[in-house]
DRENRO-177759 format. One record per residue: residue number from 1; residue in one letter; x, y, z negated of N, C-alpha, C, O in turn. Coordinates in steps of 0.1 Angstrom, whole numbers. Layout:
N
+-----+-----+-------+--------+-------+--------+---------+-------+-------+--------+-------+-------+--------+-------+
!   n ! res ! neast ! nnorth !   nup ! caeast ! canorth !  caup ! ceast ! cnorth !   cup ! oeast ! onorth !   oup !
+-----+-----+-------+--------+-------+--------+---------+-------+-------+--------+-------+-------+--------+-------+
! NUM !   a !     X !      Y !     Z !      X !       Y !     Z !     X !      Y !     Z !     X !      Y !     Z !
...
+-----+-----+-------+--------+-------+--------+---------+-------+-------+--------+-------+-------+--------+-------+
END
This chain:
152
+-----+-----+-------+--------+-------+--------+---------+-------+-------+--------+-------+-------+--------+-------+
!   n ! res ! neast ! nnorth !   nup ! caeast ! canorth !  caup ! ceast ! cnorth !   cup ! oeast ! onorth !   oup !
+-----+-----+-------+--------+-------+--------+---------+-------+-------+--------+-------+-------+--------+-------+
!   1 !   m !   407 !   -109 !   684 !    393 !    -105 !   690 !   387 !    -97 !   676 !   385 !   -101 !   664 !
!   2 !   t !   385 !    -86 !   681 !    377 !     -75 !   669 !   362 !    -76 !   671 !   356 !    -77 !   682 !
!   3 !   v !   354 !    -76 !   658 !    343 !     -78 !   657 !   337 !    -64 !   653 !   336 !    -60 !   642 !
!   4 !   k !   330 !    -56 !   665 !    322 !     -46 !   660 !   309 !    -47 !   653 !   300 !    -53 !   657 !
!   5 !   r !   309 !    -40 !   639 !    298 !     -40 !   631 !   288 !    -28 !   638 !   293 !    -18 !   643 !
!   6 !   p !   274 !    -31 !   637 !    267 !     -20 !   641 !   268 !    -10 !   630 !   274 !    -14 !   620 !
!   7 !   k !   263 !      1 !   631 !    262 !      10 !   624 !   249 !     11 !   615 !   238 !     15 !   618 !
!   8 !   t !   254 !      7 !   602 !    242 !       5 !   592 !   244 !     14 !   581 !   255 !     18 !   579 !
!   9 !   a !   233 !     20 !   573 !    234 !      26 !   563 !   242 !     19 !   552 !   238 !      8 !   548 !
!  10 !   c !   248 !     22 !   549 !    260 !      18 !   534 !   257 !     26 !   524 !   256 !     39 !   524 !
!  11 !   g !   253 !     17 !   511 !    249 !      28 !   499 !   236 !     27 !   498 !   229 !     19 !   504 !
!  12 !   f !   230 !     39 !   489 !    218 !      38 !   487 !   214 !     52 !   490 !   222 !     61 !   487 !
!  13 !   t !   202 !     54 !   496 !    194 !      66 !   498 !   193 !     71 !   483 !   193 !     65 !   472 !
!  14 !   l !   191 !     86 !   486 !    187 !      96 !   474 !   175 !     92 !   471 !   176 !     89 !   459 !
!  15 !   v !   162 !     88 !   476 !    153 !      84 !   471 !   155 !     72 !   463 !   153 !     72 !   451 !
!  16 !   e !   159 !     61 !   468 !    163 !      48 !   461 !   167 !     53 !   446 !   161 !     50 !   436 !
!  17 !   v !   179 !     62 !   446 !    184 !      67 !   434 !   178 !     72 !   424 !   182 !     69 !   412 !
!  18 !   l !   166 !     82 !   427 !    158 !      86 !   422 !   148 !     76 !   416 !   146 !     76 !   404 !
!  19 !   i !   143 !     69 !   424 !    134 !      58 !   418 !   139 !     50 !   407 !   133 !     48 !   396 !
!  20 !   a !   152 !     45 !   411 !    160 !      40 !   399 !   160 !     46 !   386 !   155 !     40 !   376 !
!  21 !   i !   166 !     61 !   386 !    167 !      68 !   375 !   154 !     72 !   369 !   154 !     76 !   357 !
!  22 !   v !   142 !     70 !   374 !    128 !      73 !   371 !   126 !     60 !   360 !   123 !     62 !   348 !
!  23 !   i !   127 !     44 !   368 !    124 !      35 !   361 !   132 !     31 !   348 !   129 !     25 !   338 !
!  24 !   l !   144 !     37 !   351 !    154 !      33 !   337 !   149 !     43 !   328 !   148 !     40 !   316 !
!  25 !   t !   146 !     54 !   331 !    140 !      66 !   322 !   131 !     63 !   312 !   130 !     66 !   300 !
!  26 !   v !   120 !     55 !   321 !    108 !      50 !   314 !   107 !     39 !   307 !    98 !     36 !   300 !
!  27 !   v !   119 !     30 !   309 !    125 !      17 !   302 !   129 !     22 !   289 !   125 !     17 !   279 !
!  28 !   a !   138 !     34 !   290 !    147 !      38 !   279 !   135 !     42 !   267 !   134 !     36 !   256 !
!  29 !   i !   124 !     55 !   273 !    116 !      59 !   268 !   107 !     50 !   258 !   103 !     54 !   247 !
!  30 !   g !   103 !     38 !   265 !     96 !      28 !   259 !   102 !     19 !   250 !    95 !     11 !   244 !
!  31 !   g !   116 !     18 !   249 !    126 !      12 !   240 !   124 !     21 !   227 !   118 !     16 !   218 !
!  32 !   v !   131 !     36 !   227 !    129 !      45 !   219 !   118 !     41 !   211 !   119 !     37 !   199 !
!  33 !   a !   108 !     43 !   216 !     91 !      44 !   213 !    91 !     32 !   205 !    89 !     32 !   193 !
!  34 !   f !    94 !     19 !   210 !     94 !       8 !   201 !   101 !      7 !   189 !    96 !      2 !   179 !
!  35 !   i !   113 !     12 !   189 !    122 !      13 !   178 !   117 !     20 !   169 !   117 !     15 !   157 !
!  36 !   y !   112 !     34 !   172 !    109 !      43 !   163 !    93 !     39 !   154 !    91 !     41 !   142 !
!  37 !   h !    86 !     33 !   165 !     73 !      27 !   154 !    74 !     16 !   147 !    66 !     15 !   138 !
!  38 !   s !    85 !      6 !   150 !     91 !      -3 !   142 !    92 !      0 !   128 !    86 !     -6 !   119 !
!  39 !   q !   102 !     12 !   127 !    106 !      16 !   118 !    95 !     21 !   110 !    92 !     15 !   100 !
!  40 !   v !    87 !     33 !   115 !     75 !      35 !   108 !    70 !     24 !   101 !    69 !     25 !    89 !
!  41 !   g !    65 !     13 !   108 !     59 !       2 !   102 !    65 !     -2 !    91 !    58 !     -4 !    81 !
!  42 !   l !    79 !     -4 !    91 !     88 !     -10 !    80 !    85 !      0 !    69 !    82 !     -3 !    58 !
!  43 !   i !    86 !     13 !    73 !     84 !      24 !    59 !    72 !     20 !    52 !    72 !     18 !    40 !
!  44 !   f !    60 !     20 !    61 !     46 !      18 !    57 !    44 !      5 !    48 !    38 !      4 !    38 !
!  45 !   q !    50 !     -3 !    53 !     52 !     -18 !    44 !    55 !    -18 !    34 !    49 !    -22 !    25 !
!  46 !   g !    66 !    -11 !    34 !     74 !     -10 !    21 !    68 !     -1 !    10 !    70 !     -3 !    -2 !
!  47 !   d !    61 !      8 !    14 !     52 !      18 !     3 !    42 !      7 !    -2 !    40 !      5 !   -14 !
!  48 !   k !    37 !      0 !     7 !     24 !      -7 !     1 !    31 !    -19 !    -7 !    25 !    -23 !   -17 !
!  49 !   r !    43 !    -24 !    -3 !     47 !     -34 !   -13 !    50 !    -29 !   -25 !    50 !    -37 !   -35 !
!  50 !   v !    54 !    -16 !   -28 !     56 !     -10 !   -39 !    46 !     -7 !   -47 !    48 !     -6 !   -59 !
!  51 !   a !    34 !     -6 !   -42 !     21 !      -1 !   -46 !    18 !    -15 !   -52 !    15 !    -16 !   -64 !
!  52 !   l !    18 !    -26 !   -42 !     13 !     -37 !   -47 !    18 !    -42 !   -59 !    11 !    -50 !   -66 !
!  53 !   e !    32 !    -37 !   -61 !     39 !     -45 !   -72 !    38 !    -37 !   -84 !    41 !    -42 !   -95 !
!  54 !   t !    33 !    -24 !   -83 !     27 !     -15 !   -95 !    16 !    -20 !   -99 !    14 !    -21 !  -111 !
!  55 !   a !     7 !    -22 !   -89 !     -6 !     -27 !   -96 !    -8 !    -40 !  -100 !   -18 !    -44 !  -105 !
!  56 !   n !     4 !    -50 !   -97 !      6 !     -61 !  -106 !    11 !    -59 !  -116 !     7 !    -64 !  -126 !
!  57 !   s !    21 !    -50 !  -116 !     28 !     -47 !  -130 !    19 !    -45 !  -140 !    19 !    -50 !  -151 !
!  58 !   r !     8 !    -34 !  -135 !     -1 !     -30 !  -148 !   -11 !    -39 !  -149 !   -19 !    -37 !  -158 !
!  59 !   l !   -13 !    -48 !  -143 !    -23 !     -61 !  -146 !   -16 !    -69 !  -157 !   -21 !    -72 !  -167 !
!  60 !   e !    -1 !    -72 !  -153 !      6 !     -80 !  -161 !     5 !    -77 !  -177 !     4 !    -85 !  -186 !
!  61 !   e !     8 !    -61 !  -179 !      9 !     -54 !  -190 !    -5 !    -56 !  -196 !    -5 !    -61 !  -207 !
!  62 !   i !   -16 !    -52 !  -190 !    -31 !     -56 !  -199 !   -32 !    -70 !  -199 !   -42 !    -73 !  -206 !
!  63 !   r !   -27 !    -78 !  -196 !    -24 !     -94 !  -198 !   -17 !    -96 !  -207 !   -21 !   -105 !  -214 !
!  64 !   a !    -5 !    -89 !  -210 !      2 !     -92 !  -222 !    -3 !    -82 !  -235 !     4 !    -85 !  -245 !
!  65 !   s !   -11 !    -73 !  -235 !    -16 !     -70 !  -244 !   -29 !    -78 !  -252 !   -38 !    -85 !  -247 !
!  66 !   q !   -27 !    -76 !  -267 !    -40 !     -81 !  -274 !   -54 !    -78 !  -269 !   -57 !    -66 !  -268 !
!  67 !   y !   -63 !    -86 !  -266 !    -74 !     -86 !  -264 !   -82 !    -76 !  -273 !   -93 !    -73 !  -268 !
!  68 !   g !   -80 !    -71 !  -282 !    -84 !     -64 !  -293 !   -82 !    -49 !  -285 !   -90 !    -40 !  -285 !
!  69 !   n !   -72 !    -47 !  -279 !    -66 !     -32 !  -275 !   -78 !    -29 !  -264 !   -82 !    -18 !  -261 !
!  70 !   i !   -82 !    -37 !  -259 !    -92 !     -35 !  -246 !  -106 !    -38 !  -247 !  -112 !    -40 !  -236 !
!  71 !   t !  -111 !    -39 !  -260 !   -124 !     -45 !  -261 !  -133 !    -28 !  -262 !  -127 !    -17 !  -262 !
!  72 !   p !  -144 !    -30 !  -262 !   -150 !     -16 !  -262 !  -152 !    -11 !  -277 !  -154 !    -19 !  -287 !
!  73 !   v !  -152 !      3 !  -278 !   -155 !       9 !  -290 !  -170 !     13 !  -291 !  -177 !     19 !  -282 !
!  74 !   n !  -173 !      8 !  -304 !   -190 !      11 !  -307 !  -200 !      7 !  -297 !  -210 !     14 !  -293 !
!  75 !   d !  -197 !     -5 !  -294 !   -207 !     -17 !  -285 !  -213 !     -6 !  -274 !  -225 !     -4 !  -272 !
!  76 !   d !  -200 !      1 !  -268 !   -201 !      10 !  -255 !  -196 !      3 !  -243 !  -184 !      2 !  -239 !
!  77 !   y !  -209 !     -3 !  -236 !   -203 !     -14 !  -226 !  -204 !     -9 !  -212 !  -205 !    -18 !  -203 !
!  78 !   d !  -202 !      3 !  -207 !   -201 !      12 !  -198 !  -188 !      9 !  -191 !  -182 !     -1 !  -197 !
!  79 !   i !  -182 !     13 !  -183 !   -171 !      13 !  -173 !  -164 !     25 !  -179 !  -168 !     37 !  -179 !
!  80 !   h !  -150 !     20 !  -184 !   -141 !      27 !  -190 !  -128 !     30 !  -182 !  -125 !     22 !  -174 !
!  81 !   y !  -121 !     40 !  -183 !   -107 !      39 !  -178 !   -98 !     38 !  -189 !  -100 !     42 !  -201 !
!  82 !   l !   -87 !     30 !  -182 !    -77 !      27 !  -192 !   -63 !     32 !  -185 !   -60 !     31 !  -174 !
!  83 !   s !   -54 !     40 !  -199 !    -44 !      47 !  -195 !   -33 !     41 !  -208 !   -36 !     35 !  -218 !
!  84 !   g !   -23 !     45 !  -205 !    -10 !      40 !  -216 !    -1 !     30 !  -211 !     6 !     30 !  -201 !
!  85 !   q !    -1 !     22 !  -221 !     12 !       9 !  -217 !     9 !     -3 !  -228 !     0 !     -2 !  -237 !
!  86 !   i !    16 !    -13 !  -226 !     14 !     -28 !  -236 !    11 !    -20 !  -247 !    15 !     -8 !  -246 !
!  87 !   g !     4 !    -23 !  -257 !     -2 !     -22 !  -272 !    -7 !     -8 !  -276 !    -9 !     -5 !  -288 !
!  88 !   s !    -9 !      2 !  -264 !    -12 !      14 !  -268 !   -21 !     18 !  -254 !   -19 !     27 !  -246 !
!  89 !   w !   -31 !     11 !  -255 !    -42 !      15 !  -244 !   -52 !     25 !  -249 !   -58 !     25 !  -260 !
!  90 !   t !   -55 !     36 !  -239 !    -65 !      46 !  -244 !   -75 !     45 !  -234 !   -73 !     44 !  -222 !
!  91 !   k !   -86 !     45 !  -239 !    -99 !      43 !  -230 !  -106 !     56 !  -229 !  -107 !     63 !  -239 !
!  92 !   t !  -110 !     59 !  -218 !   -116 !      72 !  -215 !  -130 !     73 !  -208 !  -134 !     62 !  -205 !
!  93 !   d !  -136 !     82 !  -205 !   -150 !      79 !  -197 !  -147 !     87 !  -185 !  -155 !     86 !  -176 !
!  94 !   s !  -135 !     94 !  -183 !   -129 !     101 !  -171 !  -116 !     96 !  -166 !  -108 !     91 !  -174 !
!  95 !   d !  -114 !     97 !  -153 !   -100 !      94 !  -146 !   -90 !    101 !  -153 !   -90 !    114 !  -152 !
!  96 !   p !   -79 !     95 !  -160 !    -72 !     106 !  -166 !   -57 !    106 !  -157 !   -46 !    109 !  -162 !
!  97 !   s !   -60 !    104 !  -145 !    -53 !     110 !  -134 !   -36 !    107 !  -137 !   -27 !    115 !  -138 !
!  98 !   e !   -36 !     93 !  -136 !    -21 !      87 !  -143 !   -12 !     85 !  -129 !   -17 !     83 !  -118 !
!  99 !   t !    -1 !     86 !  -132 !      7 !      85 !  -122 !    20 !     79 !  -125 !    24 !     83 !  -135 !
! 100 !   k !    28 !     69 !  -119 !     39 !      63 !  -121 !    49 !     68 !  -108 !    45 !     70 !   -97 !
! 101 !   t !    61 !     70 !  -113 !     72 !      74 !  -102 !    80 !     62 !  -101 !    86 !     56 !  -110 !
! 102 !   i !    82 !     57 !   -87 !     92 !      47 !   -86 !    99 !     49 !   -71 !    93 !     50 !   -61 !
! 103 !   n !   111 !     48 !   -73 !    121 !      53 !   -62 !   117 !     66 !   -57 !   116 !     68 !   -44 !
! 104 !   g !   113 !     76 !   -67 !    112 !      89 !   -59 !   100 !     93 !   -59 !    97 !    105 !   -62 !
! 105 !   k !    89 !     80 !   -56 !     79 !      87 !   -51 !    66 !     86 !   -65 !    64 !     77 !   -73 !
! 106 !   t !    60 !     95 !   -62 !     49 !      95 !   -74 !    35 !     86 !   -69 !    30 !     89 !   -58 !
! 107 !   l !    30 !     77 !   -76 !     20 !      70 !   -72 !    12 !     71 !   -81 !    15 !     69 !   -93 !
! 108 !   p !    -4 !     75 !   -78 !    -13 !      76 !   -84 !   -21 !     59 !   -89 !   -26 !     50 !   -82 !
! 109 !   i !   -19 !     60 !   -99 !    -27 !      48 !  -105 !   -38 !     49 !  -113 !   -37 !     56 !  -124 !
! 110 !   v !   -50 !     40 !  -109 !    -62 !      42 !  -116 !   -68 !     28 !  -121 !   -72 !     19 !  -113 !
! 111 !   t !   -69 !     27 !  -134 !    -71 !      13 !  -141 !   -85 !     17 !  -149 !   -86 !     26 !  -156 !
! 112 !   t !   -95 !      6 !  -146 !   -108 !       7 !  -150 !  -111 !     -7 !  -156 !  -106 !    -18 !  -152 !
! 113 !   v !  -118 !     -6 !  -164 !   -126 !     -21 !  -173 !  -141 !    -18 !  -173 !  -149 !     -8 !  -173 !
! 114 !   r !  -142 !    -31 !  -172 !   -159 !     -32 !  -169 !  -160 !    -41 !  -177 !  -152 !    -51 !  -176 !
! 115 !   y !  -169 !    -41 !  -187 !   -179 !     -51 !  -198 !  -187 !    -58 !  -188 !  -195 !    -51 !  -182 !
! 116 !   m !  -188 !    -71 !  -186 !   -196 !     -77 !  -177 !  -205 !    -89 !  -185 !  -200 !    -98 !  -192 !
! 117 !   d !  -219 !    -89 !  -184 !   -227 !     -96 !  -188 !  -234 !   -107 !  -182 !  -243 !   -103 !  -174 !
! 118 !   i !  -233 !   -119 !  -184 !   -236 !    -128 !  -172 !  -251 !   -133 !  -177 !  -260 !   -137 !  -169 !
! 119 !   d !  -252 !   -133 !  -191 !   -264 !    -143 !  -195 !  -274 !   -132 !  -200 !  -284 !   -134 !  -207 !
! 120 !   g !  -270 !   -120 !  -197 !   -283 !    -109 !  -200 !  -284 !   -101 !  -215 !  -290 !    -91 !  -219 !
! 121 !   g !  -276 !   -109 !  -222 !   -279 !    -103 !  -237 !  -277 !    -91 !  -237 !  -269 !    -86 !  -229 !
! 122 !   f !  -284 !    -84 !  -247 !   -281 !     -66 !  -249 !  -267 !    -70 !  -260 !  -262 !    -81 !  -264 !
! 123 !   n !  -265 !    -58 !  -260 !   -252 !     -54 !  -270 !  -239 !    -65 !  -272 !  -233 !    -68 !  -282 !
! 124 !   s !  -237 !    -71 !  -261 !   -226 !     -81 !  -259 !  -223 !    -82 !  -242 !  -229 !    -77 !  -232 !
! 125 !   y !  -212 !    -89 !  -243 !   -205 !     -89 !  -228 !  -197 !   -106 !  -229 !  -192 !   -110 !  -239 !
! 126 !   d !  -197 !   -111 !  -218 !   -192 !    -124 !  -216 !  -177 !   -121 !  -213 !  -168 !   -127 !  -219 !
! 127 !   y !  -175 !   -112 !  -204 !   -158 !    -110 !  -199 !  -155 !    -94 !  -197 !  -163 !    -85 !  -198 !
! 128 !   i !  -143 !    -93 !  -193 !   -138 !     -80 !  -187 !  -133 !    -83 !  -176 !  -126 !    -92 !  -174 !
! 129 !   r !  -137 !    -75 !  -166 !   -131 !     -73 !  -151 !  -125 !    -56 !  -154 !  -129 !    -46 !  -159 !
! 130 !   i !  -109 !    -60 !  -147 !   -101 !     -52 !  -149 !   -99 !    -47 !  -135 !  -102 !    -56 !  -127 !
! 131 !   t !   -96 !    -35 !  -130 !    -97 !     -31 !  -115 !   -86 !    -20 !  -114 !   -90 !    -10 !  -119 !
! 132 !   v !   -72 !    -21 !  -107 !    -63 !     -15 !  -108 !   -60 !     -8 !   -92 !   -55 !    -15 !   -83 !
! 133 !   n !   -64 !      2 !   -90 !    -61 !       8 !   -79 !   -50 !     16 !   -78 !   -48 !     26 !   -86 !
! 134 !   t !   -40 !     14 !   -68 !    -25 !      22 !   -68 !   -27 !     28 !   -54 !   -32 !     20 !   -45 !
! 135 !   g !   -25 !     43 !   -51 !    -22 !      50 !   -40 !    -9 !     43 !   -33 !    -1 !     37 !   -39 !
! 136 !   y !    -7 !     46 !   -18 !      8 !      44 !   -15 !    13 !     52 !    -4 !    24 !     52 !     2 !
! 137 !   r !     4 !     60 !    -2 !      5 !      70 !    11 !     5 !     87 !     5 !    -5 !     89 !    -3 !
! 138 !   e !    11 !     95 !     7 !      7 !     106 !    -2 !    -3 !    115 !     9 !   -12 !    122 !     5 !
! 139 !   a !     0 !    112 !    23 !     -9 !     121 !    32 !   -21 !    111 !    33 !   -32 !    117 !    36 !
! 140 !   i !   -21 !     99 !    32 !    -33 !      93 !    37 !   -38 !     86 !    23 !   -31 !     81 !    14 !
! 141 !   s !   -52 !     86 !    23 !    -60 !      81 !    11 !   -59 !     66 !    12 !   -70 !     60 !    15 !
! 142 !   t !   -48 !     59 !     9 !    -48 !      45 !    13 !   -47 !     37 !    -3 !   -39 !     42 !   -10 !
! 143 !   t !   -52 !     29 !    -6 !    -49 !      21 !   -19 !   -48 !      7 !   -18 !   -51 !      0 !    -8 !
! 144 !   i !   -43 !      1 !   -31 !    -39 !     -15 !   -33 !   -51 !    -14 !   -42 !   -54 !     -3 !   -47 !
! 145 !   t !   -58 !    -27 !   -45 !    -68 !     -29 !   -54 !   -67 !    -43 !   -57 !   -69 !    -53 !   -50 !
! 146 !   l !   -63 !    -43 !   -71 !    -63 !     -56 !   -76 !   -70 !    -57 !   -87 !   -67 !    -50 !   -97 !
! 147 !   d !   -82 !    -70 !   -89 !    -91 !     -72 !  -101 !   -81 !    -87 !  -109 !   -72 !    -95 !  -106 !
! 148 !   t !   -91 !    -83 !  -122 !    -84 !    -100 !  -127 !   -98 !    -96 !  -140 !  -104 !    -85 !  -143 !
! 149 !   f !   -98 !   -110 !  -145 !   -109 !    -108 !  -152 !  -104 !   -115 !  -166 !   -96 !   -125 !  -165 !
! 150 !   c !  -109 !   -111 !  -180 !   -102 !    -113 !  -190 !  -115 !   -121 !  -197 !  -126 !   -117 !  -195 !
! 151 !   f !  -114 !   -133 !  -204 !   -125 !    -139 !  -211 !  -120 !   -141 !  -228 !  -110 !   -147 !  -231 !
! 152 !   p !  -129 !   -134 !  -237 !   -127 !    -133 !  -248 !  -125 !   -146 !  -256 !  -123 !   -146 !  -268 !
+-----+-----+-------+--------+-------+--------+---------+-------+-------+--------+-------+-------+--------+-------+
END
């Protein structure tokens, strides 16, 4: 005995195939966009980490210097900019536009020293506040800022 099957549609219709293609395309585009933005985020965080290490390195260089190398000249207790390296710090009243090149990228670095007075005495200061700003994106004005305090 043979069983006859009723005539039914076998396979997929053109509309079903087109809907499946559209869904797979949207999922693929979403996956590619996710991977792209993840890579951009990793590069951004890497640049930020390099700037952080650069600023931290500058602070360590200042801490390693003798305290007399960063004391004010002629009792001038205004904010000054520092540039240079261990043992030969130069204090100026304007930004020296100092840069450091790391991994082929030139990063701006601005170091300021502020002479702080907590007891209100004239012609004296109680500690020094050193601030280091390092940029980490060329197209965007983003910086890392680190502060430290030095006591005489």
